[in-house]
VMD Tcl script that draws the C-alpha trace (Angstrom):
set ca {
  {24.82 -12.89 38.52}
  {23.58 -13.88 35.08}
  {20.63 -12.15 33.51}
  {18.08 -14.74 32.42}
  {17.17 -14.85 28.76}
  {13.58 -14.00 27.94}
  {11.45 -17.09 27.56}
  {9.55 -15.80 24.55}
  {11.86 -15.32 21.60}
  {11.14 -12.86 18.83}
  {8.41 -14.04 16.48}
  {9.51 -15.61 13.24}
  {9.68 -13.08 10.44}
  {7.85 -14.33 7.38}
  {8.10 -13.04 3.86}
  {5.12 -10.88 3.08}
  {3.78 -10.64 -0.43}
  {1.74 -7.51 -1.21}
  {0.73 -8.65 -4.70}
  {-2.48 -6.88 -5.70}
  {-2.24 -4.34 -2.85}
  {-2.08 -0.61 -3.50}
  {-0.15 1.38 -0.90}
  {-0.04 5.18 -0.73}
  {3.08 6.63 0.91}
  {2.82 10.19 2.29}
  {6.02 11.82 3.51}
  {7.74 15.17 3.01}
  {11.20 13.56 2.98}
  {12.00 12.18 -0.51}
  {14.53 9.68 0.87}
  {11.85 8.14 3.12}
  {9.50 7.76 0.16}
  {12.27 6.24 -1.96}
  {13.36 3.67 0.63}
  {9.81 2.70 1.59}
  {8.81 2.43 -2.08}
  {11.73 0.16 -2.91}
  {10.97 -2.14 0.01}
  {7.28 -2.42 -0.89}
  {7.84 -2.79 -4.65}
  {10.24 -5.64 -3.86}
  {7.25 -7.26 -2.11}
  {5.12 -6.73 -5.26}
  {3.02 -3.81 -3.97}
  {1.64 -1.13 -6.28}
  {2.74 2.28 -4.97}
  {1.39 5.83 -5.10}
  {3.18 8.76 -3.48}
  {2.29 12.13 -2.00}
  {4.78 14.67 -0.66}
  {2.39 16.45 1.68}
  {-1.13 16.48 3.08}
  {-2.55 18.59 0.28}
  {-1.35 16.11 -2.35}
  {-2.83 13.26 -0.31}
  {-6.21 14.97 -0.02}
  {-6.19 15.78 -3.73}
  {-5.48 12.15 -4.64}
  {-8.27 10.92 -2.36}
  {-10.69 13.53 -3.72}
  {-9.83 12.39 -7.25}
  {-10.96 8.88 -6.33}
  {-7.74 7.11 -5.38}
  {-8.63 4.27 -3.01}
  {-5.46 2.59 -1.73}
  {-5.56 -0.51 0.42}
  {-3.19 1.14 2.90}
  {-1.92 4.66 3.54}
  {1.48 5.05 5.20}
  {1.15 8.58 6.56}
  {3.78 10.60 8.35}
  {2.13 12.17 11.39}
  {4.20 15.38 11.40}
  {3.76 16.82 7.93}
  {4.74 20.49 7.62}
  {1.47 21.60 5.98}
  {-1.08 19.49 7.84}
  {-1.18 17.31 10.91}
  {-1.31 13.62 9.95}
  {-3.82 12.93 12.72}
  {-6.14 15.61 11.38}
  {-5.88 14.07 7.91}
  {-6.90 10.70 9.40}
  {-9.93 12.29 11.06}
  {-10.93 14.00 7.80}
  {-10.56 10.75 5.83}
  {-12.62 8.81 8.37}
  {-15.43 11.39 8.11}
  {-15.18 11.32 4.31}
  {-15.55 7.53 4.24}
  {-18.62 7.63 6.50}
  {-20.56 9.81 4.05}
}
mol new
graphics top color blue
foreach p $ca { graphics top sphere $p radius 0.5 }
foreach p [lrange $ca 0 end-1] q [lrange $ca 1 end] { graphics top cylinder $p $q radius 0.2 }
display resetview
């Protein structure tokens, strides 16, 4: 018996250009930050980095306003979900 092929193929992958976008990467693993940074810089994004939740909160308190935050959810010093809740409350003020 042959297994039928799915009727809906994978969507076409398009090149994405992040020109003018500022992305903040938060991860405690330097290799993850390096790889993610290289991929995004190749797509013309402007990058900021934080190694932990405290650095992230400091950057946001200092006025950094990225277009996107790529946040690891299991940081050793703070829970990524708790950071998201804090940032949402901060933005509503």
